[in-house]
C-alpha positions in Angstrom: -83.3 -76.0 -122.3 -81.0 -73.0 -122.0 -79.5 -71.5 -125.1 -75.9 -71.5 -124.1 -74.7 -69.5 -127.2 -77.2 -66.7 -126.4 -76.2 -66.7 -122.7 -72.5 -66.5 -123.7 -73.0 -63.6 -126.1 -75.0 -61.7 -123.4 -72.1 -62.3 -120.9 -69.5 -61.0 -123.4 -71.6 -57.9 -124.0 -71.8 -57.2 -120.3 -68.0 -57.6 -120.0 -67.4 -55.2 -122.9 -69.8 -52.6 -121.4 -68.0 -52.8 -118.0 -64.6 -52.4 -119.7 -65.8 -49.4 -121.6 -67.0 -47.8 -118.4 -63.7 -48.5 -116.6 -61.7 -47.0 -119.5 -64.0 -44.0 -119.5 -63.5 -43.5 -115.8 -59.7 -43.9 -116.1 -59.7 -41.0 -118.6 -61.3 -38.6 -116.1 -58.8 -36.3 -114.4 -60.3 -36.8 -110.9 -59.8 -40.6 -110.9 -56.3 -40.2 -112.5 -55.2 -37.9 -109.7 -56.7 -40.2 -107.1 -54.9 -43.3 -108.5 -51.7 -41.3 -108.9 -51.8 -40.2 -105.3 -52.8 -43.7 -104.1 -49.9 -45.5 -105.9 -47.3 -42.8 -105.3 -47.9 -42.5 -101.5 -45.5 -45.3 -100.9 -42.6 -43.3 -102.3 -43.8 -39.8 -101.4 -42.9 -38.1 -98.1 -43.8 -34.8 -96.4 -41.5 -32.1 -97.7 -40.3 -31.4 -94.2 -41.0 -32.0 -90.5 -40.5 -29.6 -87.6 -40.3 -31.2 -84.2 -39.1 -31.0 -80.6 -37.8 -34.0 -78.7 -36.3 -34.5 -75.3 -33.6 -37.0 -74.5 -33.3 -38.1 -70.9 -30.1 -39.6 -69.4 -30.6 -41.1 -65.9 -28.2 -42.6 -63.5 -29.5 -44.6 -60.5 -27.3 -45.5 -57.5 -29.5 -48.6 -57.3 -29.0 -49.1 -53.6 -25.3 -48.8 -53.5 -22.7 -46.0 -53.5 -21.4 -44.1 -56.6 -18.3 -42.0 -55.9 -18.5 -39.9 -59.1 -20.1 -40.0 -62.6 -19.8 -38.6 -66.0 -22.4 -38.3 -68.8 -21.6 -37.1 -72.3 -23.3 -36.7 -75.6 -22.5 -35.2 -79.0 -24.2 -32.0 -79.9 -26.1 -32.5 -83.2 -25.2 -30.5 -86.2 -26.6 -29.0 -89.3 -26.3 -31.5 -92.2 -26.4 -30.9 -95.9 -25.8 -33.1 -98.9 -25.8 -32.2 -102.6 -26.4 -28.6 -101.8 -29.6 -29.6 -100.1 -30.2 -29.0 -96.4 -31.2 -32.2 -94.6 -31.1 -31.3 -90.9 -31.4 -27.8 -89.4 -30.7 -27.6 -85.7 -32.7 -24.6 -84.5 -32.2 -24.8 -80.8 -30.7 -27.1 -78.1 -31.4 -26.8 -74.4 -29.6 -28.6 -71.6 -31.0 -29.3 -68.1 -29.0 -29.0 -65.9 -26.3 -26.9 -67.6 -23.6 -29.2 -68.8 -20.3 -29.0 -66.9 -18.1 -28.5 -70.0 -18.0 -28.7 -73.7 -15.1 -30.0 -75.8 -14.2 -30.5 -79.5 -13.8 -34.2 -79.6 -12.3 -35.4 -82.9 -13.8 -32.5 -84.7 -17.3 -32.8 -83.2 -18.7 -30.8 -80.3 -19.6 -32.8 -77.3 -21.2 -31.8 -74.0 -20.2 -33.4 -70.6 -21.9 -33.5 -67.3 -19.8 -34.4 -64.2 -21.8 -35.5 -61.2 -20.9 -36.1 -57.6 -21.6 -38.9 -55.2 -24.9 -40.8 -55.2 -26.1 -43.3 -52.6 -29.1 -45.5 -52.0 -32.0 -44.5 -54.1 -30.5 -41.2 -55.3 -30.5 -40.4 -59.0 -28.8 -38.0 -61.4 -30.8 -36.9 -64.5 -29.7 -34.9 -67.5 -32.1 -33.8 -70.2 -31.5 -32.3 -73.6 -34.2 -30.7 -75.7 -33.7 -30.6 -79.5 -35.8 -28.2 -81.7 -35.1 -29.4 -85.3 -36.3 -29.0 -88.9 -35.6 -31.9 -91.2 -36.2 -31.9 -95.0 -36.8 -34.9 -97.2 -34.2 -35.7 -99.9 -34.0 -38.3 -102.6 -30.8 -39.3 -104.4 -32.4 -40.0 -107.8 -29.6 -42.0 -109.4 -29.5 -45.2 -111.4 -26.4 -47.4 -112.2 -25.8 -45.4 -115.4 -25.2 -42.3 -113.3 -22.6 -44.0 -111.2 -18.9 -44.9 -111.7 -17.0 -48.0 -110.5 -15.3 -48.6 -107.1 -11.9 -47.8 -108.7 -13.2 -44.2 -109.2 -13.8 -43.6 -105.5 -11.3 -41.1 -104.0 -8.4 -42.6 -102.2 -9.0 -40.6 -99.1 -12.5 -42.2 -98.7 -11.2 -45.6 -99.3 -8.5 -45.1 -96.7 -11.1 -43.9 -94.2 -14.0 -46.3 -94.8 -12.8 -49.6 -96.2 -10.9 -51.2 -93.3 -12.2 -52.9 -90.2 -13.7 -50.6 -87.6 -14.8 -51.8 -84.2 -17.9 -54.0 -84.9 -17.7 -53.3 -88.7 -15.4 -56.3 -89.6 -15.1 -56.5 -93.4 -11.9 -58.6 -93.5 -13.5 -61.7 -91.9 -13.6 -64.7 -94.3 -17.4 -65.1 -93.8 -18.0 -61.5 -94.8 -15.7 -61.8 -97.8 -17.4 -64.9 -99.1 -20.9 -63.6 -98.5 -19.9 -60.4 -100.3 -18.6 -62.4 -103.3 -21.9 -64.4 -103.4 -24.0 -61.2 -103.4 -21.9 -58.9 -105.6 -19.9 -61.3 -107.7 -17.7 -59.5 -110.2 -19.8 -56.3 -110.2 -17.7 -53.1 -109.9 -20.4 -50.4 -110.4 -20.9 -48.8 -106.9 -24.6 -48.4 -107.3 -25.2 -52.0 -108.4 -23.1 -53.1 -105.4 -25.1 -51.1 -102.9 -28.5 -52.1 -104.4 -27.5 -55.8 -104.4 -26.4 -55.7 -100.7 -29.5 -53.8 -99.8 -31.8 -56.4 -101.4 -29.9 -59.3 -99.7 -30.0 -57.8 -96.2 -33.7 -57.0 -96.7 -34.4 -60.5 -97.7 -32.2 -62.4 -95.3 -31.8 -60.5 -92.0 -34.7 -60.6 -89.6 -35.4 -57.9 -87.1 -35.5 -59.4 -83.5 -38.9 -59.8 -81.8 -37.3 -58.8 -78.5 -34.7 -55.9 -78.5 -32.2 -55.8 -75.7 -30.2 -52.7 -74.6 -26.7 -53.9 -75.1 -23.7 -53.5 -77.4 -24.5 -53.9 -81.1 -23.5 -57.1 -82.7 -20.5 -57.3 -85.0 -21.0 -57.8 -88.7 -19.9 -61.4 -88.3 -22.3 -62.1 -85.5 -25.3 -60.7 -87.4 -24.3 -62.6 -90.6 -24.2 -65.8 -88.6 -27.4 -65.4 -86.7 -29.4 -63.7 -89.5 -31.0 -61.6 -86.9 -30.2 -57.9 -86.1 -31.8 -54.6 -85.1 -31.2 -51.3 -86.9 -27.6 -50.7 -86.0 -26.7 -54.4 -86.3 -28.0 -54.4 -89.9 -26.3 -51.1 -90.6 -23.0 -52.6 -89.3 -23.4 -55.7 -91.5 -24.3 -53.6 -94.5 -21.3 -51.4 -94.0 -19.0 -54.4 -93.7 -20.3 -56.1 -96.9 -20.1 -52.8 -98.8 -16.5 -52.2 -97.6 -15.6 -55.8 -98.6 -16.8 -54.9 -102.1 -14.8 -51.7 -102.2 -17.6 -49.1 -101.5 -17.1 -46.8 -98.5 -20.0 -47.2 -96.0 -20.4 -46.0 -92.4 -22.9 -45.6 -89.7 -25.1 -42.6 -88.9 -26.9 -42.7 -85.5 -29.6 -40.8 -83.8 -33.4 -41.4 -83.4 -36.5 -42.1 -85.6 -40.0 -40.9 -85.0 -42.9 -43.4 -85.0 -46.1 -41.6 -86.0 -48.4 -44.4 -84.9 -47.0 -44.4 -81.3 -46.1 -40.6 -81.3 -42.7 -41.6 -80.0 -39.0 -41.5 -80.7 -36.5 -44.4 -80.4 -32.8 -44.7 -80.9 -31.9 -45.6 -84.5 -29.0 -46.3 -86.8 -28.7 -46.4 -90.5 -26.0 -46.4 -93.3 -24.4 -43.7 -95.3 -22.4 -44.8 -98.3 -20.5 -43.0 -101.1 -21.4 -43.0 -104.8 -18.9 -41.7 -107.4 -20.9 -39.9 -110.1 -20.2 -39.7 -113.9 -21.3 -36.1 -113.9 -18.5 -35.3 -111.4 -17.8 -35.6 -107.7 -19.9 -37.9 -105.6 -22.7 -38.2 -103.1 -23.1 -39.5 -99.6 -26.4 -41.4 -99.7 -28.7 -42.7 -97.0 -29.7 -46.4 -96.8 -32.1 -47.7 -94.1 -32.6 -51.5 -94.5 -34.9 -51.9 -91.5 -37.4 -49.3 -92.9 -37.0 -50.2 -96.5 -35.5 -46.9 -97.6 -32.9 -46.8 -100.3 -31.3 -43.5 -101.3 -33.8 -41.4 -99.4 -33.5 -39.2 -96.3 -36.9 -39.1 -94.6 -38.1 -36.1 -92.4 -38.8 -38.3 -89.4 -35.1 -39.0 -88.6 -32.8 -37.1 -86.4 -29.0 -37.6 -86.5 -26.6 -36.7 -83.7 -23.5 -38.6 -84.8 -21.8 -39.5 -88.1 -19.1 -42.2 -88.1 -15.8 -40.8 -89.1 -14.1 -44.2 -89.7 -12.3 -44.4 -86.3 -13.5 -47.4 -84.2 -12.6 -45.6 -80.9 -14.9 -42.7 -81.8 -17.7 -45.0 -82.9 -17.4 -47.0 -79.6 -17.4 -43.7 -77.7 -20.8 -42.8 -79.0 -22.3 -46.0 -77.5 -20.8 -45.5 -74.1 -22.5 -42.4 -72.6 -22.2 -43.2 -68.9 -19.0 -43.6 -66.8 -18.6 -43.9 -63.1 -16.6 -45.1 -60.1 -18.4 -46.8 -57.3 -17.8 -48.9 -54.2 -18.2 -52.6 -55.2 -18.8 -53.6 -51.6 -21.9 -51.5 -51.4 -23.6 -53.8 -54.0 -24.5 -57.5 -53.9 -22.6 -59.7 -56.4 -23.7 -59.0 -60.0 -25.4 -55.7 -59.1 -24.2 -52.2 -59.8 -25.3 -48.7 -60.7 -28.1 -48.5 -63.4 -28.1 -46.2 -66.4 -31.1 -45.6 -68.7 -32.0 -43.2 -71.5 -35.1 -42.5 -73.5 -36.7 -40.0 -75.9 -39.9 -38.1 -75.4 -41.8 -36.5 -78.3 -42.7 -33.0 -77.3 -44.1 -31.9 -80.7 -44.1 -33.2 -84.3 -45.6 -31.5 -87.3 -45.2 -32.4 -91.0 -45.7 -30.3 -94.0 -48.9 -30.9 -96.0 -47.0 -30.9 -99.3 -45.5 -34.3 -100.3 -42.5 -34.9 -102.6 -41.1 -37.9 -104.4 -38.1 -38.9 -106.5 -39.3 -36.9 -109.5 -38.7 -33.7 -107.5 -34.9 -34.4 -107.3 -33.1 -34.5 -110.6 -30.0 -36.7 -110.7 -27.9 -33.7 -111.8 -27.8 -32.4 -108.2 -24.3 -33.6 -107.2 -21.8 -33.0 -104.6 -18.0 -33.1 -104.6 -17.7 -35.3 -101.6 -18.6 -35.6 -97.9 -20.7 -32.6 -96.8 -21.7 -33.3 -93.2 -20.8 -29.9 -91.9 -19.5 -30.2 -88.4 -20.1 -27.1 -86.4 -17.7 -25.3 -84.1 -17.8 -24.7 -80.4 -18.6 -21.1 -81.3 -21.8 -22.3 -82.9 -22.5 -24.5 -79.8 -22.2 -21.5 -77.5 -24.5 -19.3 -79.7 -27.2 -22.0 -80.2 -27.4 -23.8 -76.9 -29.2 -22.0 -74.1 -26.9 -23.2 -71.4 -23.7 -21.2 -71.0 -20.4 -23.1 -71.0 -19.4 -23.2 -67.4 -16.0 -24.0 -65.9 -15.4 -27.7 -65.2 -16.1 -28.4 -61.5 
């Protein structure tokens, strides 16, 4: 017969010995550093990334006849927030040289004007960007942030009304906002609640189509939306709650695939108790709240005007002979990004490296001038054809 009391005591002794060993190991600096690095990696990013990417814009006559065409694209700019440089545009190269440059609503744009294309002829414009991007955290909690009534009137006028696909006045958006936010007035709590709801309730599509983004109402109804669809819905819900929010657009690097893809995310404004405010970054698709990661590249920041936001999405314009195409067929336009190089710093940083005392007095996306465009871009500014 087995002595169960003796067996139980022996088992307890073994457990105690194992616990003592575990505690001893946890006290060693080597294991502590390992565990710290392991658990913090989810919230730590390379301090910066230096990369080159190439954007290709291609027009195909697609068997018919194009009479003339126009391609345009905004020139990316240096971006800083809270006295911290986020994006440093080091060089931009255009092939072929763009036809003209213009200061469109305060932002430099480049334009290519092409002639006639026929049959299988194509027109291709390429832009190479050499960029350095730095990681930044906005290390705030609700106690650092004021209420929506403390947001400057100028920002409320600019970013609280309906704007193209960002429809905040719709009854469905208003009611959903009320169910998410309730009577909360703290701007941080509002953004955090909307972020959690979108993350939990909006599904990324299994198949992504190249088309206009959905409106906030459409995404709310379908509960499915890609990056800019989710950013549009988030912005509409935030605006309905009284917090200015807008789109920032560009591209995101995928390290696994060594590729870039078009991407959109949210910027929103937080009024701070310490004075001024901060334009913060929110990316629901990638689960990033109040952090600017070094694998993102921005070439357009929404200024609150729906016509300007729509203009960003429509890069290609042309006139063609409808009779040269079968019904339902016309010219084709495509664009893509190619990763030429991408290198991250070995040093990683997290929220603890960014004290909440680093504040800004308001929007700090520093739009550059055409003089900067001429000095930085390798193509001269030729006369329009």
